[in-house]
C-alpha positions as CSV (number, residue, x, y, z in Angstrom):
1,X,13.5,-4.7,-0.3
2,X,11.1,-3.2,-2.7
3,X,7.3,-3.4,-3.1
4,X,5.5,-3.3,-6.4
5,X,2.0,-1.9,-6.1
6,X,-0.1,-2.8,-9.1
7,X,-3.3,-0.8,-9.3
8,X,-6.0,-1.8,-11.7
9,X,-9.2,0.1,-12.5
10,X,-11.8,-2.5,-13.5
11,X,-15.2,-2.4,-15.1
12,X,-18.3,-1.9,-12.8
13,X,-19.7,-5.2,-11.4
14,X,-16.7,-7.2,-12.4
15,X,-15.0,-7.4,-9.0
16,X,-16.3,-10.9,-8.0
17,X,-15.1,-12.4,-11.3
18,X,-11.8,-10.6,-11.3
19,X,-11.0,-11.8,-7.7
20,X,-12.1,-15.3,-8.6
21,X,-9.9,-15.6,-11.6
22,X,-6.9,-14.0,-9.8
23,X,-7.3,-16.2,-6.8
24,X,-7.3,-19.3,-9.0
25,X,-4.3,-18.2,-11.0
26,X,-2.4,-17.2,-7.8
27,X,-2.2,-20.9,-6.9
28,X,0.3,-21.2,-9.7
29,X,2.0,-17.8,-9.2
30,X,2.8,-18.2,-5.5
31,X,5.2,-21.1,-6.4
32,X,7.5,-18.4,-7.7
33,X,7.1,-15.7,-5.0
34,X,4.4,-14.7,-2.5
35,X,1.9,-12.0,-2.7
36,X,2.0,-9.5,0.1
37,X,-1.6,-8.2,-0.1
38,X,-4.5,-8.0,-2.5
39,X,-7.2,-5.4,-1.8
40,X,-10.2,-3.8,-3.4
41,X,-11.5,-0.3,-2.7
42,X,-14.4,0.1,-0.4
43,X,-14.3,3.9,-0.1
44,X,-12.5,6.3,-2.5
45,X,-12.1,5.5,-6.2
46,X,-14.5,2.6,-6.9
47,X,-13.9,-0.5,-9.0
48,X,-10.2,-0.7,-8.2
49,X,-8.0,-3.6,-7.1
50,X,-4.4,-3.3,-5.7
51,X,-2.0,-6.2,-5.5
52,X,1.3,-5.8,-3.7
53,X,4.4,-7.9,-4.5
54,X,7.6,-7.9,-2.4
55,X,11.0,-8.4,-4.1
56,X,14.6,-8.0,-3.0
57,X,15.3,-5.8,-5.9
58,X,14.4,-5.0,-9.5
59,X,16.5,-7.8,-10.8
60,X,14.7,-10.4,-8.8
61,X,11.4,-8.9,-9.9
62,X,12.3,-9.3,-13.5
63,X,13.5,-12.8,-13.1
64,X,10.5,-14.0,-11.2
65,X,7.9,-12.3,-13.4
66,X,9.6,-13.9,-16.5
67,X,9.7,-17.4,-14.9
68,X,6.0,-17.1,-13.8
69,X,4.9,-16.5,-17.3
70,X,7.2,-19.0,-19.0
71,X,6.8,-21.8,-16.5
72,X,3.3,-21.1,-15.3
73,X,1.7,-23.6,-17.7
74,X,-0.5,-20.9,-19.2
75,X,-2.1,-20.2,-15.9
76,X,-0.4,-16.8,-15.3
77,X,-1.1,-14.0,-15.7
78,X,-4.8,-14.4,-14.8
79,X,-7.3,-14.1,-17.6
80,X,-8.8,-10.8,-16.6
81,X,-8.0,-8.5,-19.5
82,X,-11.6,-8.2,-20.6
83,X,-12.4,-6.4,-17.3
84,X,-9.5,-3.9,-17.3
85,X,-10.0,-0.2,-17.8
86,X,-6.6,1.1,-16.6
87,X,-3.4,-0.4,-15.1
88,X,-0.4,1.2,-13.4
89,X,2.6,-0.1,-11.6
90,X,4.6,1.7,-8.9
91,X,7.8,0.6,-7.1
92,X,8.0,1.7,-3.5
93,X,10.8,1.4,-1.0
94,X,10.0,1.1,2.8
95,X,11.4,3.6,5.2
96,X,13.8,2.3,7.9
97,X,11.0,2.8,10.5
98,X,8.4,0.9,8.4
99,X,7.3,-2.6,9.4
100,X,7.6,-5.3,6.8
101,X,4.4,-6.3,5.2
102,X,3.8,-9.8,6.5
103,X,0.9,-12.3,6.3
104,X,-1.6,-12.1,9.1
105,X,-4.7,-10.5,10.4
106,X,-4.6,-6.8,10.8
107,X,-7.8,-5.3,9.3
108,X,-10.2,-5.9,7.8
109,X,-10.2,-2.2,6.9
110,X,-7.0,-0.7,5.6
111,X,-6.6,3.0,5.0
112,X,-4.1,3.9,2.2
113,X,-2.9,7.5,2.2
114,X,-0.8,8.7,-0.7
115,X,0.8,12.1,-0.5
116,X,2.8,13.9,-3.3
117,X,5.4,16.0,-1.7
118,X,7.2,19.0,-3.3
119,X,10.5,18.3,-5.0
120,X,13.4,18.1,-2.6
121,X,11.2,17.6,0.5
122,X,11.9,13.9,1.1
123,X,14.6,14.6,3.7
124,X,12.4,16.9,5.8
125,X,9.5,14.5,5.5
126,X,11.6,11.6,6.6
127,X,12.9,13.5,9.7
128,X,9.4,14.5,10.7
129,X,8.0,11.0,10.4
130,X,11.0,9.4,12.1
131,X,10.4,11.8,15.0
132,X,6.7,11.2,15.3
133,X,6.2,7.5,14.5
134,X,7.3,6.1,17.9
135,X,4.4,8.0,19.5
136,X,2.0,6.8,16.8
137,X,3.1,3.2,17.2
138,X,2.1,3.3,20.9
139,X,-1.5,3.5,19.6
140,X,-1.3,1.0,16.7
141,X,1.3,0.0,14.1
142,X,1.1,0.8,10.5
143,X,1.0,-1.8,7.8
144,X,3.7,0.0,5.9
145,X,5.3,3.4,5.3
146,X,7.0,3.8,1.9
147,X,8.3,6.3,-0.7
148,X,8.1,5.9,-4.5
149,X,11.1,4.9,-6.6
150,X,9.5,4.2,-10.0
151,X,6.1,5.2,-11.3
152,X,4.6,8.2,-9.7
153,X,7.5,10.4,-8.5
154,X,7.7,12.3,-5.1
155,X,5.1,10.0,-3.6
156,X,4.8,8.9,0.0
157,X,2.4,6.2,1.1
158,X,1.3,5.0,4.5
159,X,-1.1,2.2,5.2
160,X,-3.0,1.8,8.5
161,X,-5.1,-1.2,9.6
162,X,-8.4,-0.8,11.6
163,X,-10.9,-3.3,13.0
164,X,-13.8,-0.9,12.2
165,X,-14.2,2.5,10.6
166,X,-15.3,3.9,13.9
167,X,-12.0,2.9,15.4
168,X,-10.3,4.9,12.7
169,X,-12.4,8.0,13.3
170,X,-12.0,7.9,17.0
171,X,-8.3,7.2,17.0
172,X,-7.4,9.9,14.5
173,X,-9.3,12.5,16.5
174,X,-7.8,11.4,19.8
175,X,-4.2,11.6,18.4
176,X,-4.7,14.9,16.7
177,X,-5.7,16.5,20.1
178,X,-2.3,15.5,21.6
179,X,-0.4,17.7,19.2
180,X,2.0,14.8,18.7
181,X,0.2,13.6,15.5
182,X,0.2,14.1,12.6
183,X,3.9,14.3,11.9
184,X,3.6,17.8,10.5
185,X,2.2,19.0,13.8
186,X,4.8,17.0,15.8
187,X,7.6,18.4,13.7
188,X,6.5,22.0,14.2
189,X,6.2,21.4,17.9
190,X,9.8,20.0,18.0
191,X,11.2,22.8,15.9
192,X,12.1,20.5,13.0
193,X,12.0,21.8,9.4
194,X,8.6,21.6,7.8
195,X,7.8,19.6,4.7
196,X,5.5,20.7,1.9
197,X,2.8,18.6,0.3
198,X,1.2,19.3,-3.1
199,X,-1.5,16.6,-3.2
200,X,-3.1,14.1,-0.8
201,X,-5.5,11.2,-1.4
202,X,-6.8,8.3,0.6
203,X,-8.8,5.2,0.1
204,X,-10.3,2.5,2.3
205,X,-9.4,-1.0,1.2
206,X,-10.6,-4.5,2.1
207,X,-8.7,-7.7,1.4
208,X,-9.7,-10.5,-1.0
209,X,-10.3,-13.9,0.5
210,X,-6.9,-15.2,-0.8
211,X,-4.9,-12.2,0.4
212,X,-2.1,-13.3,2.8
213,X,-2.8,-10.0,4.7
214,X,-6.3,-9.8,6.1
C-alpha cells in the first residue's frame, strides 16, 4: 500500500472555488479509485490544499491516473489551474503499526506533523515509534504514520485527529508529563538508540465537505 499526498498552494481567496470544482470533478474520478482524504490548511501555511490517494503500488497509480484522464469524459482533472501557485506530489508508505486511512468521522481537526530525519536514521526512528505507539494509542489513535518513498526524502509524517484544538493542547501536555511520549523521550527512557531530526513542521487541517475522511 502506498499513499500519494498531493499538496497544492493556491491563490488567496480561491479556496471555495477550488473545493467546489474539485468536488464536482471527483464525482467522475471516484469511479476509478477512491480519495482517502481532502484537506485545507487552517493553521500553518495558508491557502494550501492536500488530497490523499491510496494505491496498491506505483503501477496501479499510473494505470488509474491514465484511465481517469482518458475515460473521464473531459471532467478530470478538475479545472483549477488558474488558481494554482505551486504543486508537489509525494509518495508515502505506512509503517506496520500505522492504521489504514479509512472513510469516517475522526476530526474535524487534523494535525499533520512532518519531520525530516538525518540520513540513515529511519531504523532508529522506527524502533522508537514501534516502542512508544502502543501507549499513545491508549489515548487516541492516529490517522496515519508514514515515511516518504518518493518526493521529499528522509521524511516522516504522522497525522492526528482531534475534536477540538483544546483537546489537542490538553492531551499533548498530559502525555508529555508521563515520560512515555513523545517517542524520543520514551526511547531514551527504555535505553533505545536515539534518532536525529533536522527539521520539523506541522499544520492544522480541516476536511472539505466531500472528503471521505471527516
